C-alpha positions as a Markdown table, in Angstrom:
| # | Residue | x | y | z |
|---|---|---|---|---|
| 1 | Unk | 0.0 | 0.1 | 0.1 |
| 2 | Unk | 1.4 | 3.3 | -0.8 |
| 3 | Unk | 1.7 | 5.9 | 1.9 |
| 4 | Unk | -0.4 | 8.2 | -0.2 |
| 5 | Unk | -3.2 | 5.9 | 0.0 |
| 6 | Unk | -3.4 | 6.2 | 3.8 |
| 7 | Unk | -5.7 | 9.1 | 5.5 |
| 8 | Unk | -6.3 | 9.7 | 9.0 |
| 9 | Unk | -8.7 | 12.0 | 10.2 |
| 10 | Unk | -7.5 | 14.6 | 13.0 |
| 11 | Unk | -9.1 | 16.9 | 15.6 |
| 12 | Unk | -11.2 | 19.5 | 13.6 |
| 13 | Unk | -11.7 | 17.4 | 10.3 |
| 14 | Unk | -15.4 | 17.2 | 9.3 |
| 15 | Unk | -17.3 | 14.6 | 7.8 |
| 16 | Unk | -20.4 | 15.4 | 6.5 |
| 17 | Unk | -22.4 | 17.1 | 9.4 |
| 18 | Unk | -19.8 | 15.9 | 12.1 |
| 19 | Unk | -16.7 | 17.1 | 13.4 |
| 20 | Unk | -14.0 | 15.1 | 14.6 |
| 21 | Unk | -12.6 | 15.3 | 18.4 |
| 22 | Unk | -10.6 | 12.0 | 18.6 |
| 23 | Unk | -9.8 | 8.9 | 16.9 |
| 24 | Unk | -10.7 | 6.2 | 19.8 |
| 25 | Unk | -10.2 | 3.0 | 18.2 |
| 26 | Unk | -7.9 | 1.4 | 15.5 |
| 27 | Unk | -7.5 | -2.3 | 16.0 |
| 28 | Unk | -6.3 | -3.2 | 12.7 |
| 29 | Unk | -9.9 | -4.3 | 11.5 |
| 30 | Unk | -12.2 | -3.1 | 8.6 |
| 31 | Unk | -12.8 | 0.5 | 10.3 |
| 32 | Unk | -11.3 | 3.0 | 12.4 |
| 33 | Unk | -13.6 | 4.7 | 15.0 |
| 34 | Unk | -13.7 | 8.4 | 15.7 |
| 35 | Unk | -15.2 | 10.3 | 18.7 |
| 36 | Unk | -17.1 | 13.4 | 17.0 |
| 37 | Unk | -19.8 | 15.8 | 17.7 |
| 38 | Unk | -22.6 | 16.9 | 15.4 |
| 39 | Unk | -22.0 | 20.2 | 13.8 |
| 40 | Unk | -25.2 | 20.9 | 11.6 |
| 41 | Unk | -26.9 | 23.9 | 11.7 |
| 42 | Unk | -30.0 | 22.5 | 9.7 |
| 43 | Unk | -30.5 | 20.1 | 12.5 |
| 44 | Unk | -30.2 | 22.2 | 15.8 |
| 45 | Unk | -31.9 | 19.9 | 18.0 |
| 46 | Unk | -28.7 | 17.8 | 18.0 |
| 47 | Unk | -26.3 | 20.3 | 17.6 |
| 48 | Unk | -23.2 | 19.5 | 19.9 |
| 49 | Unk | -24.4 | 15.9 | 20.4 |
| 50 | Unk | -21.6 | 13.4 | 20.9 |
| 51 | Unk | -21.3 | 10.3 | 18.4 |
| 52 | Unk | -19.0 | 7.6 | 17.4 |
| 53 | Unk | -17.8 | 7.5 | 13.7 |
| 54 | Unk | -17.0 | 4.4 | 12.3 |
| 55 | Unk | -15.2 | 4.9 | 9.0 |
| 56 | Unk | -14.1 | 2.2 | 6.4 |
| 57 | Unk | -10.5 | 1.7 | 5.8 |
| 58 | Unk | -9.2 | 2.9 | 2.5 |
| 59 | Unk | -6.9 | -0.1 | 1.7 |
| 60 | Unk | -6.3 | -3.3 | -0.3 |
| 61 | Unk | -9.7 | -4.3 | 0.6 |
| 62 | Unk | -11.6 | -1.1 | 0.7 |
| 63 | Unk | -14.4 | -2.3 | -1.2 |
| 64 | Unk | -15.1 | -5.3 | 0.9 |
| 65 | Unk | -14.8 | -3.2 | 4.1 |
| 66 | Unk | -17.3 | -0.7 | 2.6 |
| 67 | Unk | -19.7 | -3.7 | 1.8 |
| 68 | Unk | -19.6 | -5.1 | 5.3 |
| 69 | Unk | -20.1 | -1.4 | 6.9 |
| 70 | Unk | -22.9 | -0.9 | 4.6 |
| 71 | Unk | -24.6 | -4.3 | 5.9 |
| 72 | Unk | -23.8 | -3.3 | 9.4 |
| 73 | Unk | -25.5 | 0.0 | 8.6 |
| 74 | Unk | -28.3 | -2.0 | 7.3 |
| 75 | Unk | -29.0 | -4.3 | 10.3 |
| 76 | Unk | -28.5 | -1.4 | 13.0 |
| 77 | Unk | -31.3 | 0.6 | 11.4 |
| 78 | Unk | -33.7 | -2.5 | 12.2 |
| 79 | Unk | -32.4 | -2.8 | 16.1 |
| 80 | Unk | -33.9 | -1.0 | 18.7 |
| 81 | Unk | -32.6 | -2.6 | 22.3 |
| 82 | Unk | -31.0 | -1.2 | 25.1 |
| 83 | Unk | -28.3 | -3.8 | 24.8 |
| 84 | Unk | -27.4 | -3.0 | 21.0 |
| 85 | Unk | -25.5 | -0.1 | 19.8 |
| 86 | Unk | -27.8 | 2.4 | 18.0 |
| 87 | Unk | -27.0 | 3.8 | 14.7 |
| 88 | Unk | -27.5 | 7.5 | 14.6 |
| 89 | Unk | -29.3 | 9.1 | 11.4 |
| 90 | Unk | -28.3 | 12.6 | 10.4 |
| 91 | Unk | -30.3 | 15.2 | 8.6 |
| 92 | Unk | -29.8 | 16.9 | 5.1 |
| 93 | Unk | -31.2 | 20.4 | 5.3 |
| 94 | Unk | -33.1 | 19.4 | 8.6 |
| 95 | Unk | -34.6 | 16.4 | 7.2 |
| 96 | Unk | -33.7 | 12.4 | 7.5 |
| 97 | Unk | -34.3 | 10.5 | 4.6 |
| 98 | Unk | -33.7 | 6.7 | 4.1 |
| 99 | Unk | -30.3 | 7.0 | 2.9 |
| 100 | Unk | -29.0 | 9.4 | 5.5 |
| 101 | Unk | -28.1 | 6.9 | 8.0 |
| 102 | Unk | -24.5 | 6.9 | 6.2 |
| 103 | Unk | -22.2 | 8.8 | 4.3 |
| 104 | Unk | -19.2 | 8.8 | 1.8 |
| 105 | Unk | -15.9 | 10.8 | 2.0 |
| 106 | Unk | -13.2 | 11.4 | -0.8 |
| 107 | Unk | -11.0 | 8.2 | -1.2 |
| 108 | Unk | -9.3 | 6.7 | 0.2 |
| 109 | Unk | -12.3 | 6.6 | 3.1 |
| 110 | Unk | -15.2 | 5.8 | 1.0 |
| 111 | Unk | -18.0 | 4.9 | 3.9 |
| 112 | Unk | -19.1 | 6.0 | 7.3 |
| 113 | Unk | -21.6 | 6.0 | 9.8 |
| 114 | Unk | -22.2 | 7.4 | 13.1 |
| 115 | Unk | -23.3 | 5.5 | 16.2 |
| 116 | Unk | -24.4 | 6.6 | 19.8 |
| 117 | Unk | -21.1 | 7.4 | 21.8 |
| 118 | Unk | -20.7 | 4.8 | 24.6 |
| 119 | Unk | -18.7 | 6.3 | 27.6 |
| 120 | Unk | -17.6 | 3.0 | 29.1 |
| 121 | Unk | -14.8 | 1.0 | 28.4 |
| 122 | Unk | -14.9 | -2.6 | 26.5 |
| 123 | Unk | -15.4 | -6.2 | 28.2 |
| 124 | Unk | -12.0 | -6.8 | 26.9 |
| 125 | Unk | -10.6 | -4.0 | 28.9 |
| 126 | Unk | -12.3 | -5.1 | 32.3 |
| 127 | Unk | -11.2 | -8.5 | 31.9 |
| 128 | Unk | -7.5 | -8.1 | 30.8 |
| 129 | Unk | -6.5 | -5.2 | 33.4 |
| 130 | Unk | -7.5 | -7.2 | 36.5 |
| 131 | Unk | -10.3 | -5.0 | 37.0 |
| 132 | Unk | -12.6 | -7.7 | 36.9 |
| 133 | Unk | -11.5 | -9.2 | 40.0 |
| 134 | Unk | -13.2 | -6.6 | 42.1 |
| 135 | Unk | -16.7 | -7.8 | 41.1 |
| 136 | Unk | -18.8 | -10.1 | 42.6 |
| 137 | Unk | -19.5 | -13.4 | 41.3 |
| 138 | Unk | -23.6 | -12.3 | 41.3 |
| 139 | Unk | -22.5 | -9.0 | 39.3 |
| 140 | Unk | -21.0 | -11.2 | 36.8 |
| 141 | Unk | -24.0 | -13.5 | 36.2 |
| 142 | Unk | -26.1 | -10.3 | 36.1 |
| 143 | Unk | -23.9 | -9.1 | 33.3 |
| 144 | Unk | -24.1 | -12.6 | 31.2 |
| 145 | Unk | -27.9 | -12.3 | 31.8 |
| 146 | Unk | -27.8 | -8.6 | 30.3 |
| 147 | Unk | -25.5 | -9.9 | 27.2 |
| 148 | Unk | -27.8 | -12.9 | 26.6 |
| 149 | Unk | -30.7 | -10.7 | 26.6 |
| 150 | Unk | -29.4 | -8.7 | 23.7 |
| 151 | Unk | -28.7 | -12.0 | 21.8 |
| 152 | Unk | -32.1 | -13.3 | 22.6 |
| 153 | Unk | -33.1 | -10.0 | 20.8 |
| 154 | Unk | -31.4 | -10.5 | 17.6 |
| 155 | Unk | -32.1 | -14.5 | 17.2 |
| 156 | Unk | -35.5 | -14.0 | 17.8 |
| 157 | Unk | -35.5 | -11.7 | 14.7 |
| 158 | Unk | -33.2 | -14.3 | 12.7 |
| 159 | Unk | -30.0 | -12.1 | 13.1 |
| 160 | Unk | -26.8 | -13.8 | 14.2 |
| 161 | Unk | -23.7 | -11.6 | 15.2 |
| 162 | Unk | -20.9 | -13.8 | 14.2 |
| 163 | Unk | -18.2 | -11.7 | 16.1 |
| 164 | Unk | -19.4 | -11.9 | 19.8 |
| 165 | Unk | -16.3 | -11.5 | 21.8 |
| 166 | Unk | -15.0 | -9.3 | 24.8 |
| 167 | Unk | -13.8 | -6.3 | 22.4 |
| 168 | Unk | -17.5 | -6.1 | 20.8 |
| 169 | Unk | -19.2 | -5.5 | 24.3 |
| 170 | Unk | -19.0 | -2.4 | 25.6 |
| 171 | Unk | -20.4 | -0.7 | 28.4 |
| 172 | Unk | -22.9 | 2.3 | 28.4 |
| 173 | Unk | -21.1 | 3.9 | 31.3 |
| 174 | Unk | -18.0 | 3.1 | 33.2 |
| 175 | Unk | -18.9 | 0.0 | 35.1 |
| 176 | Unk | -19.2 | -0.1 | 38.7 |
| 177 | Unk | -19.3 | -3.4 | 41.2 |
| 178 | Unk | -22.3 | -2.1 | 43.1 |
| 179 | Unk | -24.3 | -1.0 | 40.1 |
| 180 | Unk | -26.2 | -3.1 | 37.5 |
| 181 | Unk | -24.3 | -3.4 | 34.4 |
| 182 | Unk | -25.1 | -1.9 | 31.3 |
| 183 | Unk | -23.4 | -4.1 | 28.3 |
| 184 | Unk | -23.9 | -3.2 | 24.7 |
| 185 | Unk | -23.2 | -5.2 | 21.7 |
| 186 | Unk | -21.5 | -3.5 | 18.9 |
| 187 | Unk | -19.6 | -4.3 | 15.6 |
| 188 | Unk | -22.2 | -6.0 | 13.6 |
| 189 | Unk | -20.4 | -5.8 | 10.3 |
| 190 | Unk | -20.4 | -10.0 | 9.9 |
| 191 | Unk | -23.8 | -10.1 | 10.8 |
| 192 | Unk | -25.3 | -11.0 | 7.5 |
| 193 | Unk | -22.3 | -12.3 | 5.7 |
| 194 | Unk | -21.2 | -16.0 | 5.2 |
| 195 | Unk | -17.5 | -15.6 | 4.6 |
| 196 | Unk | -15.2 | -13.4 | 2.4 |
| 197 | Unk | -12.8 | -13.9 | -0.7 |
| 198 | Unk | -9.4 | -13.8 | 0.5 |
| 199 | Unk | -10.1 | -12.1 | 3.9 |
| 200 | Unk | -10.0 | -14.0 | 7.2 |
| 201 | Unk | -13.1 | -12.4 | 8.9 |
| 202 | Unk | -13.2 | -15.1 | 11.9 |
| 203 | Unk | -12.3 | -14.1 | 15.0 |
| 204 | Unk | -10.4 | -17.7 | 15.5 |
| 205 | Unk | -10.2 | -17.7 | 19.5 |
| 206 | Unk | -14.2 | -17.1 | 19.8 |
| 207 | Unk | -15.0 | -19.4 | 16.6 |
| 208 | Unk | -16.7 | -22.6 | 17.0 |
| 209 | Unk | -15.2 | -26.0 | 15.8 |
| 210 | Unk | -17.6 | -26.5 | 12.9 |
| 211 | Unk | -16.6 | -22.7 | 11.6 |
| 212 | Unk | -12.9 | -23.9 | 11.9 |
| 213 | Unk | -13.7 | -27.1 | 9.9 |
| 214 | Unk | -15.3 | -25.1 | 7.2 |
| 215 | Unk | -12.6 | -22.7 | 7.0 |
| 216 | Unk | -9.8 | -25.4 | 6.8 |
| 217 | Unk | -12.2 | -27.2 | 4.0 |
| 218 | Unk | -12.4 | -24.2 | 1.8 |
| 219 | Unk | -10.0 | -22.4 | -0.7 |
| 220 | Unk | -10.1 | -18.9 | -1.1 |
| 221 | Unk | -12.1 | -18.9 | -4.2 |
| 222 | Unk | -14.6 | -21.0 | -2.4 |
| 223 | Unk | -15.4 | -18.0 | -0.1 |
| 224 | Unk | -18.2 | -15.7 | -1.3 |
| 225 | Unk | -19.4 | -12.4 | 0.3 |
| 226 | Unk | -22.9 | -13.4 | 0.3 |
| 227 | Unk | -25.2 | -15.6 | 2.6 |
| 228 | Unk | -25.2 | -18.4 | 0.2 |
| 229 | Unk | -26.4 | -21.6 | 1.9 |
| 230 | Unk | -24.4 | -24.8 | 1.4 |
| 231 | Unk | -25.8 | -27.4 | -1.1 |
| 232 | Unk | -28.1 | -29.6 | 0.6 |
| 233 | Unk | -28.7 | -27.1 | 3.5 |
| 234 | Unk | -32.0 | -25.6 | 4.3 |
| 235 | Unk | -32.6 | -22.1 | 5.1 |
| 236 | Unk | -33.6 | -23.5 | 8.9 |
| 237 | Unk | -30.4 | -25.2 | 9.3 |
| 238 | Unk | -28.4 | -22.0 | 7.7 |
| 239 | Unk | -29.8 | -19.8 | 10.6 |
| 240 | Unk | -29.6 | -22.8 | 13.3 |
| 241 | Unk | -25.8 | -23.2 | 12.8 |
| 242 | Unk | -25.2 | -19.3 | 12.9 |
| 243 | Unk | -27.5 | -19.0 | 16.1 |
| 244 | Unk | -25.2 | -22.0 | 17.5 |
| 245 | Unk | -22.0 | -20.3 | 16.3 |
| 246 | Unk | -23.4 | -17.1 | 18.4 |
| 247 | Unk | -23.7 | -19.7 | 21.4 |
| 248 | Unk | -20.2 | -20.9 | 21.1 |
| 249 | Unk | -18.5 | -17.4 | 21.2 |
| 250 | Unk | -21.0 | -16.7 | 23.8 |
| 251 | Unk | -19.7 | -19.3 | 25.9 |
| 252 | Unk | -16.1 | -18.5 | 25.5 |
| 253 | Unk | -16.9 | -15.0 | 26.8 |
| 254 | Unk | -18.9 | -16.4 | 29.5 |
| 255 | Unk | -16.1 | -18.5 | 30.7 |
| 256 | Unk | -13.8 | -15.3 | 30.8 |
| 257 | Unk | -16.2 | -13.4 | 32.7 |
| 258 | Unk | -16.5 | -16.0 | 35.3 |
| 259 | Unk | -13.3 | -17.7 | 35.5 |
| 260 | Unk | -11.0 | -14.7 | 34.4 |
| 261 | Unk | -9.0 | -16.5 | 31.9 |
| 262 | Unk | -9.7 | -17.8 | 28.1 |
| 263 | Unk | -11.1 | -21.4 | 28.2 |
| 264 | Unk | -8.6 | -23.1 | 25.5 |
| 265 | Unk | -5.3 | -21.9 | 26.6 |
| 266 | Unk | -3.4 | -18.7 | 25.7 |
| 267 | Unk | -5.0 | -16.0 | 23.2 |
| 268 | Unk | -1.6 | -15.1 | 22.1 |
| 269 | Unk | 0.1 | -18.1 | 20.4 |
| 270 | Unk | -0.1 | -19.2 | 17.0 |
| 271 | Unk | -3.3 | -19.3 | 15.0 |
| 272 | Unk | -3.1 | -22.9 | 14.5 |
| 273 | Unk | -2.3 | -23.8 | 18.1 |
| 274 | Unk | -5.5 | -22.0 | 18.8 |
| 275 | Unk | -7.4 | -23.9 | 16.3 |
| 276 | Unk | -6.3 | -27.1 | 17.7 |
| 277 | Unk | -7.0 | -26.1 | 21.1 |
| 278 | Unk | -10.6 | -25.7 | 20.3 |
| 279 | Unk | -11.1 | -28.5 | 18.1 |
| 280 | Unk | -9.3 | -31.0 | 20.9 |
| 281 | Unk | -8.1 | -29.5 | 23.9 |
| 282 | Unk | -9.5 | -29.5 | 27.4 |
| 283 | Unk | -11.3 | -26.7 | 28.8 |
| 284 | Unk | -9.0 | -24.7 | 31.4 |
| 285 | Unk | -9.9 | -25.7 | 35.0 |
| 286 | Unk | -12.5 | -23.7 | 36.4 |
| 287 | Unk | -12.5 | -21.4 | 39.5 |
| 288 | Unk | -14.4 | -23.1 | 42.9 |
| 289 | Unk | -16.2 | -19.9 | 43.2 |
| 290 | Unk | -18.0 | -21.1 | 40.1 |
| 291 | Unk | -21.3 | -22.9 | 41.2 |
| 292 | Unk | -21.9 | -26.3 | 39.9 |
| 293 | Unk | -25.0 | -25.4 | 37.9 |
| 294 | Unk | -23.1 | -22.6 | 36.1 |
| 295 | Unk | -20.3 | -25.1 | 35.5 |
| 296 | Unk | -22.9 | -27.3 | 33.9 |
| 297 | Unk | -24.1 | -24.4 | 31.6 |
| 298 | Unk | -20.8 | -23.2 | 30.6 |
| 299 | Unk | -19.9 | -26.8 | 29.4 |
| 300 | Unk | -23.5 | -27.0 | 27.5 |
| 301 | Unk | -22.3 | -23.8 | 25.7 |
| 302 | Unk | -18.7 | -25.3 | 24.8 |
| 303 | Unk | -20.4 | -28.1 | 23.3 |
| 304 | Unk | -18.6 | -28.9 | 20.2 |
| 305 | Unk | -21.5 | -30.6 | 18.6 |
| 306 | Unk | -23.5 | -27.6 | 17.3 |
| 307 | Unk | -26.7 | -29.5 | 17.1 |
| 308 | Unk | -26.9 | -30.1 | 20.8 |
| 309 | Unk | -25.3 | -26.7 | 22.1 |
| 310 | Unk | -27.5 | -25.0 | 24.3 |
| 311 | Unk | -29.6 | -22.4 | 22.9 |
| 312 | Unk | -30.3 | -18.9 | 24.1 |
| 313 | Unk | -33.9 | -19.1 | 25.3 |
| 314 | Unk | -32.3 | -22.5 | 27.3 |
| 315 | Unk | -29.6 | -20.5 | 28.4 |
| 316 | Unk | -31.9 | -18.1 | 30.0 |
| 317 | Unk | -34.4 | -20.6 | 31.4 |
| 318 | Unk | -31.4 | -22.3 | 33.0 |
| 319 | Unk | -29.9 | -19.3 | 34.2 |
| 320 | Unk | -33.0 | -18.3 | 35.9 |
| 321 | Unk | -34.0 | -21.5 | 37.3 |
| 322 | Unk | -30.9 | -23.5 | 38.2 |
| 323 | Unk | -30.4 | -24.0 | 42.2 |
| 324 | Unk | -27.2 | -22.3 | 43.7 |
| 325 | Unk | -27.3 | -19.4 | 41.1 |
| 326 | Unk | -28.1 | -15.7 | 42.3 |
| 327 | Unk | -31.1 | -13.8 | 40.9 |
| 328 | Unk | -30.4 | -12.5 | 37.4 |
| 329 | Unk | -31.7 | -9.2 | 39.0 |
| 330 | Unk | -29.2 | -9.1 | 41.6 |
């Protein structure tokens, strides 16, 4: 990539009706996230409101990144749940039109959209900083309950996330050990797609065994940017497998929340080692602080057979009725 192709926005730059304040996330993925404010004289009611701008990278796979962010925009337009990040429409001459959920900039940044700005940290930061140790087991169970309710909202509507991981779970406000957590799911760029040609879109550490087997069996030319259903696979089976994908990822997240460690060895080893641990490795030892009922639930979430893996409705039922677990309402 030539240096001239790269463009970073700085404080004071404008994107449509927004003014950049600072870059807040650049994890090497398909987009960069900036904190910005609304600077729109045509829409004074929201003038000065703080938002998060997600801007597609203008690099080698720019067209693919734009396609994914377009799909994310389309998904978020339909989502209205406190546990799912809300997309932010913006006006044109004081009116909001159907295509005013996104904007385009000059190349190499082709596409951007605005979301509500979440003031808290990510779940990944809470876990990996060691701060989670200050939170009670009942608070952690409540956190899982809140996340599960958002997943349930998605699955009832036939939507799967496909990239659940601690980095994609934010807190609306900085979490406090004595307050009910308010987690919010973000990053829906993979929620409508199967796989991508030439681009690894799986977060391997949170991908289920069946997805890893599919990835190993496919060549780059077999991977398509669509929702194609495998030959002989019904639409219902395709959707059920997608939901099972989410539940495995949620199981790995739940294990980290309750145990403080990733369930299958380390997160920083070679990708092939992480894959092998997921496919054949033993689940890490669990803390004695985790109740037998919750251990059983974790084991069923991390069932390597997607057909018998715990579903989201069964998870919620078990969480609410298993003896030895605290009330999901604290």
